[in-house]
Backbone as CSV, one residue per row, in Angstrom:
resi,resn,N_x,N_y,N_z,CA_x,CA_y,CA_z,C_x,C_y,C_z
1,MET,-86.374,28.540,221.560,-86.180,29.011,222.915,-85.007,29.991,222.909
2,ILE,-85.163,31.079,223.603,-84.099,32.073,223.717,-83.608,32.077,225.156
3,CYS,-82.310,31.916,225.319,-81.713,31.924,226.659,-80.794,33.133,226.772
4,THR,-80.905,33.848,227.862,-80.008,34.973,228.105,-79.526,34.921,229.535
5,LYS,-78.317,35.394,229.726,-77.773,35.499,231.081,-77.743,36.969,231.458
6,VAL,-78.533,37.302,232.441,-78.628,38.677,232.899,-78.569,38.660,234.416
7,LYS,-77.700,39.492,234.974,-77.610,39.582,236.427,-78.262,40.868,236.893
8,ASN,-79.121,40.733,237.896,-79.773,41.895,238.513,-80.390,42.820,237.479
9,ASP,-81.106,42.261,236.554,-81.729,43.075,235.523,-83.203,42.677,235.427
10,SER,-83.955,43.397,234.664,-85.365,43.083,234.497,-85.689,43.060,233.015
11,GLY,-86.840,42.522,232.698,-87.283,42.460,231.312,-88.793,42.388,231.269
12,GLN,-89.315,42.285,230.070,-90.754,42.203,229.891,-91.112,40.881,229.242
13,LEU,-92.260,40.379,229.610,-92.785,39.151,229.046,-94.213,39.428,228.612
14,SER,-94.525,39.125,227.348,-95.892,39.303,226.852,-96.620,37.977,226.929
15,ILE,-97.817,37.998,227.475,-98.663,36.816,227.573,-99.934,37.121,226.804
16,ILE,-100.283,36.247,225.867,-101.479,36.437,225.062,-102.517,35.407,225.501
17,PHE,-103.715,35.873,225.776,-104.808,35.021,226.220,-105.921,35.077,225.176
18,ASP,-106.276,33.938,224.597,-107.362,33.862,223.629,-108.657,33.609,224.395
19,SER,-109.508,34.611,224.468,-110.725,34.535,225.281,-111.917,33.950,224.542
20,GLN,-111.761,33.619,223.260,-112.888,33.095,222.496,-113.389,31.792,223.121
21,ASN,-114.691,31.670,223.231,-115.378,30.510,223.821,-115.056,30.328,225.304
22,GLN,-114.700,31.400,226.001,-114.435,31.345,227.439,-115.119,32.526,228.133
23,PRO,-116.458,32.577,228.085,-117.158,33.728,228.674,-117.145,33.700,230.199
24,GLY,-117.330,34.880,230.774,-117.418,35.000,232.233,-116.058,35.118,232.881
25,LYS,-116.030,34.831,234.179,-114.803,34.945,234.955,-113.894,33.743,234.658
26,VAL,-112.654,34.018,234.287,-111.693,32.983,233.904,-110.403,33.207,234.677
27,SER,-109.822,32.128,235.195,-108.505,32.185,235.852,-107.535,31.325,235.062
28,LYS,-106.340,31.828,234.843,-105.300,31.106,234.103,-103.970,31.267,234.824
29,GLN,-103.075,30.316,234.551,-101.730,30.376,235.118,-100.710,30.232,233.986
30,VAL,-99.574,30.891,234.173,-98.423,30.756,233.284,-97.255,30.363,234.167
31,TYR,-96.567,29.280,233.774,-95.449,28.783,234.556,-94.149,29.123,233.834
32,ILE,-93.207,29.692,234.574,-91.915,30.085,234.004,-90.814,29.350,234.753
33,SER,-89.947,28.674,233.997,-88.777,28.004,234.578,-87.528,28.746,234.131
34,SER,-86.589,28.911,235.054,-85.351,29.605,234.711,-84.172,28.960,235.445
35,ASN,-82.984,29.467,235.157,-81.791,28.963,235.844,-81.432,29.836,237.058
36,ASP,-82.374,30.649,237.501,-82.168,31.472,238.696,-82.175,30.542,239.915
37,SER,-81.078,30.478,240.628,-80.964,29.535,241.746,-81.873,29.901,242.925
38,THR,-82.219,31.171,243.091,-83.076,31.553,244.213,-84.561,31.347,243.891
39,THR,-84.955,31.531,242.635,-86.345,31.336,242.226,-86.362,30.637,240.860
40,PRO,-86.156,29.329,240.835,-86.096,28.638,239.541,-87.451,28.489,238.838
41,LYS,-88.535,28.564,239.600,-89.872,28.459,239.001,-90.760,29.569,239.541
42,VAL,-91.488,30.199,238.620,-92.401,31.279,238.982,-93.747,30.989,238.330
43,THR,-94.808,31.226,239.074,-96.161,31.084,238.534,-96.807,32.464,238.490
44,ILE,-97.273,32.805,237.315,-98.025,34.052,237.149,-99.479,33.655,236.984
45,GLN,-100.330,34.174,237.848,-101.753,33.868,237.760,-102.503,35.157,237.431
46,PHE,-103.467,35.030,236.523,-104.292,36.193,236.215,-105.733,35.761,236.054
47,THR,-106.620,36.714,236.253,-108.037,36.469,236.056,-108.574,37.508,235.078
48,ALA,-109.634,37.129,234.390,-110.267,38.042,233.443,-111.773,37.833,233.508
49,ASN,-112.497,38.894,233.281,-113.944,38.794,233.142,-114.243,39.005,231.664
50,VAL,-114.458,37.905,230.947,-114.626,37.948,229.499,-116.074,38.312,229.174
51,ILE,-116.227,39.361,228.402,-117.534,39.851,227.993,-117.767,39.438,226.551
52,ASP,-118.904,38.800,226.282,-119.246,38.416,224.918,-119.618,39.643,224.112
53,ILE,-118.930,39.835,222.989,-119.300,40.893,222.054,-120.435,40.388,221.170
54,LEU,-120.281,39.153,220.679,-121.329,38.444,219.960,-121.452,37.060,220.583
55,LYS,-122.664,36.524,220.635,-122.870,35.146,221.090,-123.244,34.302,219.876
56,LEU,-122.675,33.108,219.811,-122.939,32.197,218.707,-123.597,30.936,219.248
57,ASN,-124.679,30.507,218.600,-125.354,29.285,219.026,-125.796,28.481,217.803
58,PRO,-125.182,27.325,217.560,-124.066,26.724,218.283,-122.786,27.514,218.042
59,ALA,-121.714,27.144,218.728,-120.454,27.884,218.651,-119.712,27.664,217.337
60,ASN,-120.046,26.580,216.603,-119.371,26.291,215.338,-120.287,25.449,214.458
61,PHE,-119.838,25.226,213.219,-120.569,24.367,212.287,-119.870,23.020,212.223
62,VAL,-120.651,21.951,212.374,-120.115,20.599,212.265,-120.969,19.843,211.252
63,PHE,-120.337,19.412,210.160,-120.996,18.594,209.151,-120.437,17.179,209.299
64,ASP,-121.055,16.402,210.195,-120.585,15.040,210.416,-121.552,14.064,209.745
65,LYS,-121.088,12.875,209.509,-121.880,11.834,208.847,-122.334,12.267,207.453
66,ALA,-121.563,13.146,206.832,-121.883,13.597,205.477,-121.469,12.520,204.479
67,LYS,-122.103,12.539,203.313,-121.786,11.574,202.263,-121.386,12.337,201.003
68,VAL,-120.448,11.746,200.253,-119.957,12.357,199.019,-121.135,12.642,198.084
69,ASP,-121.032,13.755,197.355,-122.040,14.205,196.383,-123.381,14.551,197.029
70,SER,-123.345,14.998,198.282,-124.555,15.431,198.975,-124.392,16.873,199.441
71,VAL,-125.525,17.540,199.686,-125.522,18.936,200.120,-126.183,19.008,201.491
72,TYR,-125.570,19.776,202.407,-126.052,19.896,203.783,-126.184,21.362,204.144
73,THR,-127.278,21.697,204.841,-127.520,23.075,205.268,-127.646,23.105,206.788
74,LYS,-126.918,24.042,207.400,-127.014,24.252,208.852,-127.130,25.748,209.103
75,THR,-127.731,26.078,210.249,-127.935,27.477,210.615,-127.380,27.735,212.011
76,LEU,-126.767,28.884,212.173,-126.194,29.318,213.441,-126.832,30.659,213.788
77,THR,-127.146,30.880,215.057,-127.719,32.154,215.507,-126.607,33.033,216.070
78,ILE,-126.548,34.260,215.601,-125.603,35.258,216.102,-126.417,36.289,216.875
79,SER,-126.037,36.509,218.148,-126.776,37.452,218.999,-125.869,38.579,219.457
80,ASN,-126.459,39.748,219.620,-125.772,40.900,220.211,-126.260,41.004,221.665
81,PRO,-125.444,40.553,222.638,-125.902,40.551,224.029,-125.853,41.923,224.708
82,SER,-125.300,42.907,224.032,-125.173,44.240,224.620,-126.540,44.845,224.914
83,LYS,-126.590,45.666,225.962,-127.817,46.399,226.272,-127.743,47.832,225.747
84,GLU,-126.561,48.194,225.184,-126.351,49.588,224.790,-125.894,49.792,223.354
85,ARG,-125.087,48.887,222.822,-124.376,49.154,221.578,-124.836,48.260,220.432
86,ALA,-125.140,48.885,219.298,-125.430,48.140,218.072,-124.100,47.644,217.489
87,ILE,-124.162,46.533,216.782,-122.973,45.986,216.124,-123.304,45.754,214.661
88,ASN,-122.418,46.209,213.798,-122.556,45.964,212.370,-121.543,44.910,211.951
89,ILE,-122.020,43.894,211.263,-121.134,42.882,210.694,-120.803,43.367,209.288
90,LEU,-119.564,43.795,209.114,-119.144,44.427,207.868,-118.912,43.414,206.754
91,SER,-118.456,42.210,207.116,-118.269,41.161,206.109,-118.314,39.797,206.773
92,ALA,-118.679,38.802,205.974,-118.689,37.402,206.402,-118.123,36.599,205.238
93,GLU,-117.030,35.872,205.493,-116.345,35.149,204.423,-116.003,33.733,204.876
94,ALA,-116.372,32.752,204.045,-116.075,31.349,204.338,-114.647,31.039,203.911
95,LYS,-113.866,30.511,204.840,-112.498,30.066,204.565,-112.504,28.536,204.680
96,PHE,-113.404,27.929,203.896,-113.630,26.486,203.946,-114.128,26.067,202.569
97,GLU,-113.473,25.075,201.993,-113.797,24.639,200.639,-115.230,24.109,200.549
98,ASN,-115.910,24.490,199.484,-117.272,24.035,199.168,-118.320,24.478,200.184
99,LEU,-118.089,25.606,200.830,-119.049,26.154,201.778,-119.521,27.515,201.297
100,LYS,-120.838,27.660,201.187,-121.448,28.938,200.829,-122.222,29.424,202.041
101,ILE,-122.080,30.713,202.354,-122.753,31.248,203.540,-123.658,32.416,203.173
102,THR,-124.704,32.576,203.982,-125.619,33.700,203.832,-125.907,34.262,205.213
103,LEU,-125.650,35.542,205.397,-125.958,36.247,206.637,-127.261,37.004,206.414
104,LEU,-128.293,36.706,207.210,-129.613,37.287,206.967,-129.686,38.772,207.281
105,LYS,-128.939,39.221,208.295,-128.986,40.631,208.680,-127.590,41.047,209.133
106,ASN,-127.125,42.207,208.674,-125.772,42.671,209.011,-125.723,43.600,210.212
107,SER,-126.813,44.224,210.549,-126.827,45.181,211.647,-127.672,44.622,212.791
108,LEU,-127.047,44.550,213.974,-127.744,44.011,215.148,-127.861,45.085,216.221
109,MET,-129.072,45.455,216.529,-129.328,46.368,217.631,-129.108,45.605,218.941
110,PRO,-128.981,46.294,220.076,-128.810,45.593,221.353,-129.912,44.541,221.565
111,GLY,-129.495,43.321,221.906,-130.427,42.234,222.156,-130.944,41.516,220.922
112,GLU,-130.595,41.966,219.731,-131.108,41.353,218.501,-130.274,40.144,218.076
113,ASP,-130.932,39.273,217.266,-130.308,38.086,216.693,-130.354,38.163,215.177
114,THR,-129.495,37.357,214.553,-129.587,37.102,213.126,-129.180,35.655,212.896
115,GLN,-129.387,35.195,211.690,-129.039,33.824,211.335,-127.914,33.833,210.300
116,LEU,-126.996,32.895,210.466,-125.951,32.649,209.479,-126.203,31.245,208.947
117,GLN,-126.508,31.152,207.663,-126.787,29.860,207.052,-125.554,29.397,206.280
118,ALA,-125.188,28.133,206.451,-124.046,27.542,205.756,-124.530,26.353,204.946
119,VAL,-124.174,26.334,203.661,-124.527,25.228,202.783,-123.222,24.572,202.341
120,PHE,-123.053,23.305,202.720,-121.826,22.563,202.446,-122.107,21.483,201.408
121,THR,-121.304,21.467,200.341,-121.385,20.437,199.317,-120.218,19.484,199.519
122,ALA,-120.526,18.250,199.872,-119.496,17.235,200.124,-119.044,16.657,198.788
123,THR,-117.794,16.900,198.422,-117.310,16.438,197.125,-116.307,15.292,197.220
124,LYS,-115.687,15.110,198.395,-114.725,14.010,198.548,-114.716,13.528,199.990
125,ALA,-114.388,12.258,200.171,-114.360,11.647,201.503,-113.161,12.158,202.298
126,GLY,-113.337,12.213,203.622,-112.250,12.636,204.509,-112.722,13.680,205.502
127,THR,-111.763,14.169,206.277,-112.065,15.199,207.260,-111.447,16.522,206.819
128,ALA,-112.060,17.602,207.251,-111.539,18.935,206.924,-111.958,19.901,208.018
129,GLN,-111.180,20.964,208.138,-111.566,22.031,209.055,-111.160,23.369,208.466
130,GLY,-111.879,24.383,208.848,-111.627,25.743,208.390,-112.420,26.683,209.272
131,PHE,-112.782,27.838,208.737,-113.538,28.786,209.549,-114.283,29.774,208.671
132,ILE,-115.178,30.480,209.303,-115.871,31.608,208.697,-115.394,32.846,209.434
133,GLU,-114.969,33.840,208.699,-114.454,35.063,209.308,-115.509,36.161,209.250
134,LEU,-115.842,36.700,210.427,-116.744,37.847,210.520,-115.923,39.069,210.892
135,ILE,-116.129,40.161,210.183,-115.497,41.439,210.505,-116.603,42.376,210.977
136,THR,-116.388,42.983,212.170,-117.407,43.867,212.748,-116.850,45.277,212.943
137,ASP,-117.734,46.169,213.341,-117.311,47.537,213.649,-117.091,47.741,215.153
138,HIS,-117.097,46.661,215.928,-116.933,46.794,217.376,-115.467,47.088,217.699
139,PRO,-115.179,48.141,218.473,-113.781,48.516,218.727,-112.996,47.501,219.561
140,LEU,-113.670,46.676,220.367,-112.952,45.720,221.207,-112.651,44.405,220.507
141,GLN,-113.449,44.034,219.521,-113.206,42.799,218.784,-113.747,42.958,217.379
142,LYS,-112.842,43.227,216.470,-113.238,43.465,215.087,-113.393,42.180,214.292
143,LYS,-112.689,41.111,214.699,-112.708,39.868,213.927,-113.162,38.702,214.793
144,PHE,-114.067,37.899,214.247,-114.545,36.670,214.877,-114.286,35.528,213.913
145,GLU,-113.903,34.382,214.449,-113.762,33.188,213.629,-114.723,32.122,214.135
146,ILE,-115.539,31.616,213.234,-116.463,30.529,213.536,-115.865,29.276,212.910
147,LYS,-115.522,28.300,213.724,-114.881,27.089,213.223,-115.880,26.230,212.460
148,VAL,-115.360,25.564,211.408,-116.164,24.669,210.580,-115.412,23.344,210.471
149,PHE,-116.136,22.243,210.715,-115.562,20.899,210.629,-116.438,20.040,209.729
150,SER,-115.799,19.128,208.982,-116.580,18.153,208.204,-115.938,16.773,208.289
151,TRP,-116.815,15.759,208.302,-116.429,14.360,208.219,-117.284,13.772,207.102
152,VAL,-116.651,13.473,205.986,-117.386,13.000,204.822,-117.028,11.549,204.537
153,ASN,-118.066,10.710,204.427,-117.906,9.299,204.093,-118.235,9.083,202.619
154,ARG,-117.704,7.998,202.090,-118.110,7.616,200.728,-119.594,7.290,200.763
155,LYS,-120.221,7.242,199.631,-121.671,6.961,199.556,-122.080,5.707,200.250
């Protein structure tokens, strides 16, 4: 925490909003507490209309009820909801141990879908999480992260 004493001065505050998995109209609040005796608490409210660049169905990969020394395959659909702009997926990389991925198509015309297949080899018991990173050519969102979770039981 940084504290400063400033009289009759102004400053800037940066607020970062992660819009992933929050499509449509969204309202958020930020609460600020200070030692200003006239206004000790301030609420900043903002709204955003979040536009999906890519739609994911399901939103993430979950490998639950997995057993050690077993292999599991799941598929996720990636859609381009745009009516005007094609999107190219420049790379897809798994940042999750023992996960191999295959993207069936890298270029999506407006309204098109593709499949992302994930093959997970369960090698040890326990829980883990990571993600798959997609890099696109879209100027508004170049990077997407698809979360990956696993729950592996002994045999």
